[in-house]
N, C-alpha and C positions, 0 to 999 in steps of 0.2 A: 660371522655373519649369523644373524638370528633365523629364528624359523618360521616358514607362514603358519597361519593356524591353518587345522584340518579341516575346515570348512571354506576353505577358499578352493577357488575351481585349481587344477592344476597348471592350466595356461590362463596365462592373465594380460591380454595382450593389451597394453595403454594407448597405444597408436588406434588400433582400432575405435577403444573408446572414445579416444580425444576426437575423432572425426566424427562418428554417429554416434552418438551420448552426447552430443553440448548441450550444457544446462543454459537457459537461457530464463534469464532474470528478465522480471516485469516487475515494476512498480507502478504503484496506482497515482503517480503524482502526473499533472499534466504540465504543472508549469518547472519540471527539471529541463535544467542545462548539460550538455548540449539536445535540443529535442530533434530525435531522430528522423522525425518527418519533416523537418521544415526543409525549405518554403513554403510547403503545400499548407502546410498547421504552421501557420505560425501563435506565440500567444495570443494576438487579439482575435484570431480567428477562433481558437479553442474557448476562450470564453466567451464568446459571443454567439456558440453555437451549443455551450453548455446552459448559458441564463434563458438563450430560445428554448429547450429542450424542457427546464425546468418550469419555465413561465406557460408554457403551454400544456403541462401537465403531463410531459411523456416521461419524465423522470418523478420515483417518491421516495424523499429523503426523510422522510417523516420517523422510520425506524434510525435512522443511521446517527441522527444527533439526538443521544441519551446518555446521559441525563440531561435536563435542562435546569440549571441553577441559577438562582440571584446572585447580585456582582458580588452583593455583602457576604455572599456564602463562598464565592467561588475560589480563593487561596486553600479554605477546607479540602473543598471538593475537588480541586485539581492535585492536591495532594492524593487523596483516596484514589481516582480514576486514573487519573494519569502515572503518576511516579510509583502507590504501591499495586494497586491491582487496576493494570491496564484489560485486562482478561472481561472485566466489568461493562465497557463501554467502546465504543468506538467511535466517534464524538463527543465531547462535552460540550454543549451548549450552555452561552452565560446570558441571561435576561440585565437589561438595564435601564 
């Protein structure tokens, strides 16, 4: 039997941890299935609501799509911003 490191508490109640400190992972993808809010929020309703918020100026997405690259430069840019250095960009845009 291995020894626990001294930095751990003498009593570590996994039962309590499992019931009171549940991790809830939330993803920022509205199109993932299964949708936990279905049927109140169908995919169509989500798309219509997001489009309405965007078109009425309630959502500012300018800082999310950066950099914006030309179609001709998209293979190299994809490699740089998505494959090699994803921390440099949230979403890469492509103009064509």
